[in-house]
N, C-alpha and C positions, 0 to 999 in steps of 0.2 A: 543048808542055810537058805532062809527065805529071801525073797526079793520083793521089791515094790516098783511099779512102773510109773515113772515120772518123766517130764521133760527135763532137759539139762538145766534150764533156768529154775524150775521147781526144785530140783535136787540141790542146786547151789543154795537157794534160800533156806531150804529145810536143814541143810548141813550147817550153814552159818548160825542159824538160830539155836543150835544145840552145842555150840562151843562156849565153854564157861571159864570164868576167872576163878581164882582160888577161893574167893568169898561167895561163889555161887551166882554171880551176875553173868549176863551174856557178855562175852568178850567183844562182840560187835554189837554196839548199843542199838544201831539202826542204820538206815540207808537214806542219804540225801539223793534226790532224783529229779532230774529234768528229762522227760521222756521225748523221744522222737523216733523216727524210723531207725531201726538198729537196736532198740531196747524196749520199745513200748509193747510190742506184741508178745515177746518172749519173757523177758525179765519183769516187765510191767505187770503182766498177768500173774506171774508167780508172787510178786510182792503184794498185789492186791488180795490174793487168796490168803497170804500169810497173816495179814492183819497185825495184831499187837505182838505176835510171836517174833516178828522182826519188823518194827515200825518203819514206815516210809515218810519222809518229810520233803515237801516241795520248797525249793529255793528259787532265786531269781537269776543266778548266773553260775555256770559250772565251776569257774575258778573260785568264786567267793563261797560257794557251798563247801568246797574242799578246804578253804581256809578255816571255815567254822569247824570242820571235822578235825583239822590239824590242831587248832587251839584246844579243842576238847581233849584230844589225846595228850597234849602237853600238860594241861591242867590235871589230868588223871594220872600223871607221872608214867605214862605209857602202859598203864595196866588195863585200859579199856579203850576201844577205838570206835570210829564210825566209818562207814563205807560211802562211796559216791559213785553213782552211775550216770552215764550220759549216752546220747545217741552217737552214731557214726559221724565223722566229719568235724565241723567246728565245735560241736559240743564236747567232743573228745579232746581236741587240741587246746580248747580253752583251759583244760585241767593240767596241761604240761607245766605251766609256771608254778602251780601249786605243788605238783610232784617234785619239782626242783627245790622248792622251799622245804618240803618235808625231808627230802634227801639230805640237804645241807644241814638241817637241824636234827637229823637222826630220829625222826618222829614217825610212828606207824600210822598208816592210812591205807585202806583198800580201794583202789580205783577199778571200776568195772565199766570200761567204755565199750559201747557196741562196735562191731567191726563188720567188714565186708562179708559176702557169702563165701563160706568154705567151698561150696560146690561150684562156684564161679559161673553158674548158668546165666544169671542176669547181668553179668559184668558188661560195662561199668555201671554200677548202681549210682543213684543220686549221692553226691558228695564224696564219691570214691576218688582217692588220689592214685593215679596210675604211674607206675615206674616203667619206663620203656625197656629197661634191661633186666628187671627182676620181678617176676610175677608173684613173689611171696610178700612184697612190701605193701604196707598200708600206712595211712597217716599215723596209726597208733605206734609205729616203730619209733616215733619221736619220744615215746615213754622209756625206751630202753636205757639211755644213759642216765635217766633221773629216777630209775626204779631200783630198789635193792633186789627185787625178784620180778621178772617179766615172763609171762607165758601167754601164748595165743591158743585159745580153746577152739580146736577144729574138729573134735569128736567129743560126744558126751562123756565117754568113759575116761577121757583125759582129766576130768575133775577129780577122779579117785586119787590121783597123785598130786595134781596142781593145788587143790585146796589145802591139804595138810602142809605142803611145802610153803604156801603163802602164810599160814598161821605160824609156822615154825620161825620164819624170818621175822615176823612182827613181834614175837615174844622173846626173841633172843636179844639180850642187851648189846651184844657185840655187832650183830648185823641189822639191828632194828632200823626200819625206814619204810618208805612207801613200797607197796606191792601193786603191780598192774596185771589184772587178768583180762586180756583183750578177748572179748566174747563174740565170736562170729554169730551174726544175727540168725542165720538158718539153724545153726547148732543149738541156740537157745531153745528153739521150738521142737527139736528132735526128742523122741522118747527113747528110754533105755530101761532095762530091768536092773535096778540098783540093789546091791546087797543091803538088807535091812540093818546089818551091823554097822554099816557106814554112817548111819544117822544116830547111833547111840551117843548120849551126851559125853563130852570129853572135857576134862579140866586141864587147862594149860598153865603150867608153872613157869614163873620167870626165875631162871637160875641165877645163883650168885657165885660166880667163879672165884675160887680161892687162889691166893698168890703162890707162886713157886717159892719154897723156903729159901733157896739161894738168893733169889732176887730180893726177897724181904730183908735178908741179912745185909746185902749190898747197900740197899737204901738206908737202913739203920746206921751203917757205918758213915755214910755221907751226912746224915742229919747230925750225928754226934760230933762230927768234925767241923760242922758249919758254925761260923761266928755270927752271921746275919741271915738266917734262913727266913723265907717267906712262903706262905701257901697261896696259890692261885686257885680259887674255888670256881669250878665250872658247873654246867648244867647236870653233869653226871652225878654230882652230890645229891641234887634234888631228886633225880629219877631213881636213885638208889635208896631213897628214904634215909639218907645218912646225915641229915642236918644235925641231929643231936650228937652223933659220933664226931662230926667235924668240930662242934663246939667243945666237946670234951677233950678232943685231941689238942686243939689249939690252946686251950686253957692249961691242961696238964703239962704240956711241953713248952709253953710260953712262945709259941710261933704265931706271929700275926697273920691275918687273913686279908687278902685283897680279892676283888670280885671281877668276874666277867659279866657280860650282859645276861647270859643264860644262868649264871650262878648267883646273881644278885638276889638277895632275900633268903638264901640258904641259912645265913645268920641274920638275925634282925639287926638293923642299923644300931640299935642300942647295945648290942653285945660289945664288951670292952675289947675284944680281939679283932673286931671288924674295923678295918682302916679304909674301907670304901672301895670305889671303883678303880680299876687298873687301866693304864694304857692311854690311847689317844684321847678318850673321853674320861680320863681318870682324875682322881682327887690328888691334891698336893701331898697329902699324907701317904696315900698308897703308892704313888709314883716315886716318892723319896725312898720308901722302903725297897721298891723294885730296883732302883738305880744302884743301891749299895749292896743288894743281896748277893751273897756268895753261893747260895743254894736256893733255887726256885723249885718248889714242889707243886706241880700241877695235879689237881685232883678232878677228874672228869671233865677236862677241857680239851678243845681242839687246838688251843694256842692260835686263835685267829689273829689277823694282823692288827685289829684294833686293840686287842689285849696286850700284844707284845710291842706296840709302837713300830710295827713292821720289822720286828726283831732288832730294834735299836734301843729298847727301854732297859733291858737287863745288861747294863754296861760294865759291871765290875769285871776286872780283868780275869780274876780267878773263879768266876762263877760257874757252877754246875747246874744241870737241869735234871730233875726227876719228873717222870710222868706216870701217874697212877690212872689206869684206864682199862675198861673191859675190852677195848679194841686194840690189838697189837699195833695196828697201823698208826694209831694216835700215840700209843705208849712209847714208840721208838722214834718219834719225830725229832729232827734236829739234834741227833746224837744223844738223846736223853737216856738216862738209866731208867729203863722201863719196868714197871710193876703191873703186869696184866692181871687185873682182879676187879671185882665189884668194889665200889668205893666204901660201902659200909663194912664189908668184911675186911678190906685192906686196912682201914683206919684202926679197927679193933686189934688186928694182928700186929700191926706196926707199933701200936702203943704198948702192947705186951712186950715186944722185943726191946723197945726203948726203956721200959721200966720207969725209973724216976728221973730220967734225963730231962733237963730243962735248958732251953737256949737262953741267951741273954735277953731279958725282957725288953720289948720295944719301948721307945719313948712315947708315953701316953699323951704328952702335951701336944704332939703334932696332930693327933686325932682330935683332941679337944679344940685346938685352934681351927682345924678344918671345919668341924661342925658349927662352930661359932660363925665362921665366914659364910657357910651355907645359909644360916639363918639370916644374916645381914643381907645377903644377895637375894634371898627369896622374900624379904619383907615387903609389905605393901608400899607402893610408891607414894611419895609425899608431894611431888610436883605435878605439873600438867604433862600431857603427852601420852602416847600409847604405851601400855605396859609391855614388859619383856616377857619372854617365855618363862624365865626363872620366877618372875613375880606371879605368873599364872600357876606355876607348880606350887609355889608357896601358899597361894590362896586355897588350892585344892587340898594341900596337906593340912592346913589349919581347919578346913571344913569337914575332914573325914577323921576316922579313928583307926585303930589297929585292924579293924575288920576289912579295910579297903584293899583292893588289888589295883595297882596302876598298870595299864597295859598300853602298848604302842608298837610301831614297827619301823617307820621310815621318816626321813626328814630331820629337822632340828631336834625334835622331842626325844628320840632315843638317847642321844648323847647327853641332853639336858637332864633327863630323868635318871640315867645311870649315875650322873654326877651329883644330883641334888635331891632326888626322892629318898626319903628315909623310911623304908618299909618295916613292918613287922615281919616275922618269919612267914614266908609264902606270899608276901604282899606285893609281888612284882612279876609281871608276865611280859616278856619282850621277844618279838621275832626279829632277831638281828643277824642271824646267820645268812639270810638271803636279803635282808633289808627291803622287804617287798611292799611297795606302796599299794594300798588297797586291801591289805590284810586286816586293818584295824577294826572296822565295824563288824565284819563277819567274824573276826577273831574274838571280839568282845562277846558276841552272841554265843559262840562255842564255849568260851571260858565260863560264862554265866550258867550255861546248861550243865557244865561239869561241876561248878562250885556255886550252887544256888544260895548257899548260906552267906556268901561274901558279897560285899558291895564292890561292883566292878566299875572302874573309871577308865574310859577309853579316851586317850589323847590322840587327836588327829588334826593334821594341818589341812588347809583348804585344798592343797594340791592332791593329797591322798583321797580326800573326801570326793573330789570331782572324778577320780579314777574309779571308785567302787563304793557306792553308797546304798545299793538297792536292797541289801539284806536287812536294812532298817524295816522295810515292809514285812519281811519274813518274821523279824523279831516282834513286830506289832501283832501279826497274825497269831503267833505262838505265845504271846504275852511273856516275852523274855525281857525283863527290865534291866537296863544298865544306863550309865550316864556318859554321854559323849561331850567332851570339851573340845570344841572346834575352834582352833586358833587361826584366824584369818589374817595373813600377811600379804595378800594379793599376789600370790605366785609361789615359786619354789625358792623360799628365802634361804634355806640351808645350802643349796647348790650355788645360789648367787654369791654367798660368802666364800664358798670353796673356789669358785671361779676367780674371784678377785684375789684370794690368798695365793692362788697359783699363777698370778701374774696377768690374768686376763681382765677384760673390761666387762662391765655388766651387759649381758646379752642373752635374750631369749629365756630368762628365768622368771623375774618379776614381770607382771603384765606391762608395767610401764616401759620395760626394755624390749618388748616384743613387737614384731611387725604386724600391727593390727590397726584397723581403721578407727576404732574407738576403744577406750578402756571398758572392760566388762563391769557390770553392776549386778553381782550375783546375790540374790536374796536367799541365803542359806536357811534362814528361819522358815520362810514360806516353803522352801523345797522340802525340808525335813517334815514339816507339819503336813504336807500333802501326802506323805506316806503313812500318816497316822501317829507319828511320834509327837510328844510334847516338845515344843521348840520355843526358845526364848533367846533374846540377845542381851548379854550382860552389859550394862552401861560402863562399869568399871570393875576394879578388883573386889571392892566391897560387895557389889551386887553379885559378882561371880560366886563368892563365898555363900551368900544367901541362897542363890539358885541351886547350888550343890545340895544344901540342906533340904530344899523344897522337893528335889527330885527323889529323895529317899522315901520309899514306901509305895511308889507308883508301880503299876503292873505292865507298863510299856516303856520303851526307851525314852530318855530325855536328851535333847540336843541343846547344849548351851554354846552359843556363838560369842566369841570375843575377839575384837580386832587387836593385833599385836604389832610390835615394831619389827619390820623385816631386817633391819640392819644389826640387831643385837644377837650375838651368839651365846651359847650355853656356858662358855668358860669364863673364868675370872682369875686374877692373881696369877700364881704359877701352876695352876691346874692344867691338865692336858699334856699331850706329848706329840712329837712329830709323827706324821703319817706319810707313807710312800704313795704319793699321787704324782705321776710323771709330769714334769714341767718341760715345755719346749726348750731344746738346747739353744736355739737361736731365735731372735725376735728384735723388733725395732724399738721397743720402749724400755726405759730404765726400770719400770715396774716389773717387767718380765725378766730382765737380767737379774734384778735383786731376788726375785722368786727362785730363779734357777740356782743362784749362789746358795740360797738357804736350802734348796733341795740337795745340792752336793754335800753340804755340811751335815745334813741328816743322814744321807745315804752312807757317808763315811763311817758312821757308827753302827751300821748293821752287822750283826753276827749271825751267820746262817747255820753254824754248827757249834757244838759245845767246845 
């Protein structure tokens, strides 16, 4: 067997460039990099020599580079990924938040942070975190709880096993998530005689686990016996490419579908079996179905608290829970009858077992009434005053077509979009597992890189924009066009409303309620323009619609700023549901006492097991 002499960093880059998807693409599309001591001399040299065989892209912040990579993997349905490398120290720990985001959302990304010297000769090196009691600890140990697979590379030959393990985790739908290969900086530069066979191209297949026949029969029995079944569609439907199978199953067996944040747009809003968003930020039609459901069939969902109303939404006394998921951990939650399988495979197999069985058809009028209410709520304002977030969403919806993807992450807009946006299939991208402020702009760039044929609309509040906006400059440099709708409500309007709903007083959220010497006057248009984006301020809702149209066709991002009413929330009518946010048991105000009474009323409805 022949060998080739390379440094460990050169070997890593060469190996990654030869790992392929089933359609012949590189599984690792490229590497986002900010260099510093710890990765510039080793990995930086290897990436420079690799050129287009494994492209390198420069970002502005390690966390937001990773957000872009995560959004890319999400938009690619986990079939292709990007890697991110950083220096030792703050460059590495900047990525821990992004790792947690990827872990919660079950999304693949490869983190390659530089690490301390394995030989320890120059200890302590610049930026090294020293543990007084454990000589093996470095700052990169922060990645352990937020990585699906973690390894510290302290010898070159460890890559022979570590790299295949890393890829195995990221292509396995059950274990999928972030991988961290903490790469000691001296080891990156060490040479080793590598087997040439190690670098032969390899195709990684994403497996589709089939259900156990006995579990399949058990679930079919529950569905046949149900009077009011409902399907909760999660992100696993989309990652499995099971959108058509879900539509066919729901139609054939007359079972209505309600959506999670990750599962929204698996069915287009126009599909007659789609009754909209479930849970805390859910529609009246969807939540009415959920309340009376005697069988809740989750498909590819974690059953997060927003979906379940903190386990108080599914309130029928005799209700049962079914969970179809590739991960047994999720399939068996809360006493569910678990069906461990790929969503696409499971839906086809379950439909075959059910044959011609049809449930009692849901009342279509509730869906019609709900969509009519959405249109009224999102209509252009007729009077004076600042527009609401709903009116902003309505304007964007009217100004775009089925090609548009709405994306967001934190604040008011995730709940408002889940409730009100009416997407085509695949027209929705939300990071809400971690609800990470600052994901939005970088995520929009990653989404557009993955789906260049779609119009990407990024909704971001002024609070999130202030946290992380610098990848606008990267998008300008790389000519990645998308449209940012920046709603300015002068602070953290969403949490201000939650604070008051929980019995508190306005405090430290809107700028007017903060301990400052003067109110800020932030010129978001000038700021975005200074990074090279096209930036405008919309005078009103009509102007916003016009500016959305004008942005189409540009080759750099467009930022449209519009001032909005900070007091208006996303809900209306009987939409939405209780959410478990702990309220102080004792307090001096009637407002707080009333909030605690409402809290106890909601908590009394929680059911933690089947």
